C-alpha positions in Angstrom: 141.0 -233.4 65.0 138.5 -235.8 66.5 137.9 -233.4 69.4 137.4 -230.5 66.9 135.0 -232.6 64.9 133.0 -233.5 68.0 132.8 -229.9 69.1 131.5 -228.9 65.6 128.9 -231.6 65.8 127.8 -230.4 69.3 127.6 -226.8 68.0 125.6 -227.9 65.0 123.2 -229.8 67.1 122.8 -226.9 69.5 122.1 -224.5 66.6 119.5 -226.9 65.2 117.7 -227.1 68.6 117.8 -223.3 68.8 116.3 -223.0 65.3 113.6 -225.4 66.2 112.8 -223.5 69.4 112.7 -220.2 67.5 110.4 -221.7 64.8 108.1 -223.2 67.4 107.9 -219.8 69.2 107.4 -217.9 66.0 104.4 -220.0 65.0 101.6 -217.7 63.7 98.0 -218.4 64.6 95.1 -217.0 62.7 91.6 -216.8 64.2 88.5 -216.4 62.1 85.9 -214.8 64.4 82.3 -214.8 63.5 81.7 -211.8 65.8 84.7 -210.0 67.5 84.5 -207.7 70.4 87.9 -206.0 70.3 87.1 -203.3 72.9 84.3 -204.0 75.4 82.0 -201.1 75.5 82.2 -200.7 71.7 80.3 -202.5 69.0 81.1 -206.1 68.1 82.3 -206.6 64.5 81.3 -209.4 62.1 83.7 -211.7 60.2 87.1 -210.6 61.5 90.6 -212.1 61.5 93.0 -212.0 64.4 96.7 -212.7 63.7 98.7 -213.9 66.7 102.4 -214.3 67.1 104.7 -214.7 70.1 101.7 -214.6 72.4 100.5 -211.2 71.2 98.0 -209.8 68.8 99.9 -208.9 65.6 97.0 -207.8 63.4 93.2 -207.3 63.4 91.7 -207.5 59.9 88.2 -207.3 58.4 87.0 -210.4 56.6 88.2 -214.0 56.8 91.8 -213.9 55.5 93.5 -217.0 54.2 96.2 -217.9 56.8 98.8 -218.6 54.0 98.4 -215.0 52.9 99.7 -214.0 56.3 102.5 -216.4 56.9 103.6 -219.8 55.5 103.7 -221.3 59.0 100.2 -219.9 60.0 97.7 -222.2 61.5 93.9 -221.5 61.3 91.7 -221.5 64.4 88.1 -221.5 63.1 85.8 -219.6 65.3 83.7 -218.3 62.4 80.5 -219.4 64.2 81.5 -218.0 67.6 81.5 -214.8 69.5 85.2 -213.9 70.3 86.2 -211.4 73.0 89.0 -210.7 75.5 89.7 -213.1 78.3 87.7 -212.3 81.5 89.3 -211.1 84.7 88.2 -211.8 88.3 89.5 -209.2 90.8 88.7 -211.2 93.9 89.6 -214.8 94.3 91.2 -217.1 96.9 92.8 -219.9 94.9 94.0 -221.9 97.9 90.7 -223.3 99.1 87.0 -223.6 98.9 84.5 -223.1 101.7 83.1 -226.4 102.9 82.5 -228.7 105.8 86.0 -230.2 105.8 87.9 -226.9 106.1 89.0 -227.4 109.7 90.4 -230.9 109.1 92.1 -229.8 105.8 93.9 -227.1 107.7 95.2 -229.6 110.2 96.0 -232.4 107.8 96.9 -230.9 104.4 100.6 -230.1 103.9 101.5 -226.8 102.2 102.9 -228.8 99.3 99.6 -230.6 98.8 97.6 -227.4 99.2 99.8 -225.9 96.4 98.9 -228.8 94.1 95.2 -228.3 94.8 95.6 -224.5 94.3 96.8 -225.2 90.8 93.8 -227.4 90.1 91.5 -224.5 91.2 93.6 -222.1 89.0 93.1 -224.3 86.0 89.3 -224.6 86.6 89.3 -220.8 86.7 91.2 -220.5 83.5 89.1 -223.1 81.7 86.0 -221.1 82.7 87.4 -218.2 80.6 89.1 -216.2 83.3 92.6 -215.5 82.0 93.6 -213.1 84.8 92.8 -213.1 88.5 93.6 -211.0 91.5 94.2 -213.3 94.5 93.4 -211.2 97.6 94.1 -213.6 100.4 96.2 -216.8 100.4 99.2 -218.2 102.1 101.6 -215.8 100.5 104.8 -217.6 99.5 102.9 -220.5 97.9 100.7 -218.0 95.9 103.7 -215.9 94.9 105.5 -219.1 93.7 102.5 -220.2 91.6 102.2 -216.6 90.1 105.9 -216.6 89.2 105.8 -220.2 87.8 102.9 -219.2 85.5 104.6 -216.0 84.5 107.8 -217.9 83.6 105.9 -220.4 81.5 106.7 -223.4 83.7 103.1 -224.2 84.2 99.7 -223.2 82.8 97.3 -221.0 84.7 95.7 -217.6 84.7 97.9 -214.5 85.2 97.8 -213.9 89.0 98.1 -210.6 90.7 98.8 -211.6 94.3 98.0 -209.6 97.4 99.8 -209.6 100.8 97.3 -209.2 103.6 97.5 -206.7 106.5 95.0 -206.8 109.3 94.6 -205.9 113.0 94.6 -208.3 116.0 91.2 -209.8 116.3 90.0 -208.3 113.0 88.6 -210.1 109.9 92.1 -210.8 108.5 93.3 -212.4 111.8 92.9 -216.2 112.3 89.6 -217.1 113.9 88.0 -220.3 115.2 91.4 -221.8 116.2 92.4 -222.9 119.7 95.1 -220.6 121.3 97.5 -223.6 121.4 97.5 -223.8 117.5 98.1 -220.1 116.9 101.9 -220.5 117.0 101.5 -222.4 113.7 100.3 -219.3 111.9 103.6 -217.4 112.1 103.5 -216.1 108.6 100.1 -214.5 108.9 101.1 -213.1 112.4 103.9 -211.2 110.7 101.3 -209.0 109.0 98.9 -208.7 111.8 99.4 -205.2 113.3 98.3 -202.8 116.0 98.6 -199.0 115.6 99.7 -196.9 112.6 103.5 -197.6 112.7 103.1 -201.3 113.2 100.7 -201.4 110.3 103.2 -199.5 108.2 105.8 -202.2 109.1 103.3 -205.0 108.1 102.6 -203.4 104.7 106.3 -203.1 104.0 106.9 -206.7 105.1 104.2 -207.9 102.6 105.7 -206.0 99.7 109.3 -207.0 100.6 108.3 -210.7 100.4 106.5 -210.5 97.0 103.1 -208.9 97.3 101.8 -207.1 94.1 99.3 -205.2 96.3 98.1 -205.0 99.9 94.7 -206.3 101.0 93.3 -204.8 104.2 90.1 -205.4 106.1 88.7 -202.1 107.2 85.5 -203.7 108.6 84.5 -207.0 110.1 83.5 -209.9 107.8 80.9 -212.6 107.5 83.3 -215.6 107.8 85.1 -214.3 110.9 84.1 -216.9 113.5 83.4 -214.3 116.1 80.3 -212.2 116.7 82.2 -208.9 116.0 79.8 -207.5 113.3 80.6 -206.0 109.9 81.3 -202.5 111.0 84.7 -200.5 110.9 87.6 -202.2 112.7 90.8 -200.6 111.5 91.3 -197.1 112.6 91.9 -194.2 110.2 95.6 -193.7 111.2 96.2 -197.4 110.6 94.5 -197.3 107.2 96.4 -194.2 106.1 99.8 -195.7 107.1 99.1 -198.9 105.1 98.1 -196.9 102.0 101.0 -194.5 102.3 103.5 -197.3 102.8 102.2 -199.2 99.8 102.2 -196.1 97.6 105.8 -195.3 98.5 106.7 -198.8 97.2 104.6 -198.6 94.1 101.7 -200.7 95.2 97.9 -200.3 95.6 95.6 -201.2 98.4 92.3 -203.1 98.2 90.0 -203.0 101.2 87.5 -205.5 102.3 84.6 -203.4 103.6 80.9 -204.0 104.3 79.4 -201.2 106.5 79.6 -197.6 105.2 81.7 -196.3 108.1 84.6 -198.6 107.1 84.0 -198.0 103.4 84.3 -194.2 103.9 87.4 -194.6 106.1 89.1 -196.8 103.5 88.2 -194.4 100.6 89.4 -191.4 102.6 92.7 -193.2 103.2 93.2 -193.7 99.5 92.5 -197.3 98.7 92.2 -198.4 95.0 89.2 -200.7 95.5 86.5 -201.6 97.9 85.8 -205.3 98.1 82.1 -206.2 98.7 80.9 -202.7 99.6 77.6 -204.0 100.8 76.3 -201.0 102.6 77.8 -198.1 100.7 75.6 -195.0 100.7 75.5 -191.5 99.2 78.6 -190.3 101.0 80.5 -193.4 99.9 79.3 -193.0 96.3 80.6 -189.4 96.3 84.0 -190.6 97.6 84.2 -193.4 95.0 83.8 -190.8 92.3 86.2 -188.3 93.8 89.0 -190.9 94.3 88.4 -193.0 91.2 88.3 -196.2 93.3 86.5 -199.3 92.1 83.8 -201.3 93.7 84.4 -205.1 93.5 80.9 -206.4 94.4 81.3 -210.2 94.9 77.6 -210.9 94.7 78.3 -214.6 94.2 79.9 -214.8 97.6 76.9 -213.2 99.2 74.5 -215.6 97.5 76.8 -218.6 98.4 76.9 -217.8 102.2 73.2 -217.0 102.2 72.3 -220.4 100.8 74.9 -222.1 103.1 73.4 -220.4 106.2 69.9 -221.4 105.3 70.5 -225.0 104.1 73.7 -226.4 105.7 75.6 -226.5 108.9 78.9 -225.4 107.4 78.8 -222.0 109.1 78.9 -221.4 112.8 75.9 -219.6 114.4 77.8 -216.2 114.5 78.6 -216.6 110.8 75.1 -217.6 109.9 73.6 -214.4 111.4 76.0 -212.3 109.3 75.6 -214.4 106.2 71.8 -214.1 106.1 71.9 -210.3 106.6 74.8 -209.5 104.2 73.8 -212.1 101.6 70.2 -210.7 101.5 71.2 -207.1 101.2 74.1 -207.3 98.7 72.2 -207.3 95.4 69.9 -204.4 96.1 72.8 -202.2 97.4 74.9 -203.1 94.4 72.2 -201.9 92.1 72.1 -198.6 93.9 75.9 -198.2 93.6 75.8 -198.9 89.9 73.0 -196.5 89.3 74.9 -193.9 91.3 77.8 -194.1 88.8 80.3 -196.0 90.9 83.0 -197.7 88.8 82.7 -201.5 88.9 85.4 -204.1 88.6 84.3 -207.7 88.3 85.0 -209.9 91.3 83.5 -213.1 92.8 85.3 -214.0 96.1 85.7 -217.5 94.6 87.0 -219.8 97.3 83.8 -218.9 99.1 82.0 -220.0 96.0 83.4 -222.8 93.9 86.3 -222.1 91.6 85.3 -222.3 87.9 81.8 -221.0 88.5 83.0 -217.4 88.4 80.7 -216.3 85.6 77.7 -216.8 87.8 78.7 -213.4 89.2 77.8 -211.9 85.8 74.3 -213.4 85.9 73.7 -212.0 89.4 75.0 -208.6 88.3 72.6 -208.7 85.3 69.7 -209.7 87.4 70.5 -206.8 89.7 70.1 -204.4 86.8 73.6 -204.0 85.2 73.5 -204.3 81.4 75.5 -207.1 79.8 77.8 -204.7 78.0 78.8 -203.0 81.2 79.3 -206.3 83.0 81.7 -207.5 80.3 83.5 -204.2 80.4 83.8 -204.5 84.2 85.5 -207.9 83.7 87.9 -206.7 81.0 88.6 -203.0 80.5 87.9 -201.9 84.1 89.7 -204.9 85.7 92.8 -204.2 83.6 92.7 -200.6 84.7 92.5 -201.5 88.4 95.6 -203.7 88.2 97.5 -201.2 85.9 97.6 -203.7 83.0 95.6 -201.7 80.4 98.7 -201.5 78.1 98.7 -205.3 77.7 95.3 -206.7 78.8 91.5 -206.0 78.7 91.1 -205.5 74.9 92.0 -207.3 71.7 94.1 -204.6 70.1 97.4 -204.8 68.2 100.4 -205.3 70.6 98.3 -206.7 73.5 98.5 -210.2 75.0 96.5 -212.8 73.1 94.2 -213.7 76.0 91.0 -214.7 74.2 87.8 -216.5 74.8 84.9 -217.5 72.6 81.3 -218.5 73.3 78.7 -220.1 71.0 76.4 -217.1 71.1 76.8 -213.4 72.1 76.9 -212.7 75.8 75.8 -209.2 74.9 72.5 -210.7 74.0 72.5 -213.4 76.6 74.8 -213.0 79.6 74.4 -216.7 80.4 76.6 -217.5 77.4 79.6 -216.8 79.8 78.6 -219.8 81.9 79.7 -222.1 79.0 82.9 -220.8 77.4 83.9 -222.9 74.4 87.4 -221.6 73.7 90.2 -220.2 75.9 93.6 -218.9 74.7 96.1 -217.6 77.2 99.1 -215.6 75.8 98.6 -217.2 72.4 98.4 -220.8 73.8 95.2 -222.7 73.2 94.0 -223.9 76.7 90.5 -225.2 75.8 88.8 -225.8 72.5 85.5 -227.7 72.1 
């Protein structure tokens, strides 16, 4: 009898805990929005009510509705003096580091575990800046996949991460540079996805996807931060590019290509990539291919401005890097303006990690100064970004059934894009992350 009684008590306690957990999860949040931009690209509405439950948008109603009329357990979040909109998305970040004078010593001294802790700090800076989703396109893979999965499982806070696996050629921009030959053996993981020739690059792409990549990042041209004077023209051959894209497609993944000069941009677009990162020297032929393929340009103007200032005012970069940084950083904004005017689809991206994490919205200011209207900038960081990562059914707008990834600013960024530099409120999947 005593054993039976104890079992009944244990069952009762378990049921009570389950009920409490269910009630906590079922908590209904009601947001009163002074202005609400539900679908970027459309008109913002005044005095709206958002109802949120289980991390998703349950209702969007006109007027300020009394929370108790919606649910007994409803709690009010008063943003009646704010501009409310979908969470921003950055399609080009590197969460595991920041460019600076101590990068070499950090590589030698910092354990992978400590690097992972710092990565989470950078991720939270990004989230608190209003960027609720990011595409990480170049990090130590297993550590980044682990943080992505931990956030998805609700074990830790952070932005939703779409994590790339990198594929590059020997000596190319994705290969390790500026390291003594004796230390190269310590870069085994990256070496597994460095390839030569089409069939080896097919293998490298499959390897990345097998071990957790959401997409493949390739480098069809050289890059500014490669510590070799190898320029920014095409480096990967067409047969290599095509094999990577085909291998990724067969396994349900997209490919993003770092590319500066037009020869490498054209080759990557002809191979079938989903996006061109940087795209500094795209021209008329590239613009035509962008439109034909539906690929996005991810401009990263902030990276160009960052390396330009570093090259002019610091000794962080090597001489070979400085030459490229001054040329590319100077040319980026004007060429971006031409691409936008030509009708190329734009998805917002900063290359944060070159610039400081948490300053992502400075990209929006640079895009505006280059001639892109605020409404289109916001659309590039929401609707377009969601389309690029195949998440339009859950992200990018504040419509019924979508994730409650929401930010608010004091004034309207449609009227002043610099409002995005100071986000007052951040909600991720229905959880309040930041509230001033």
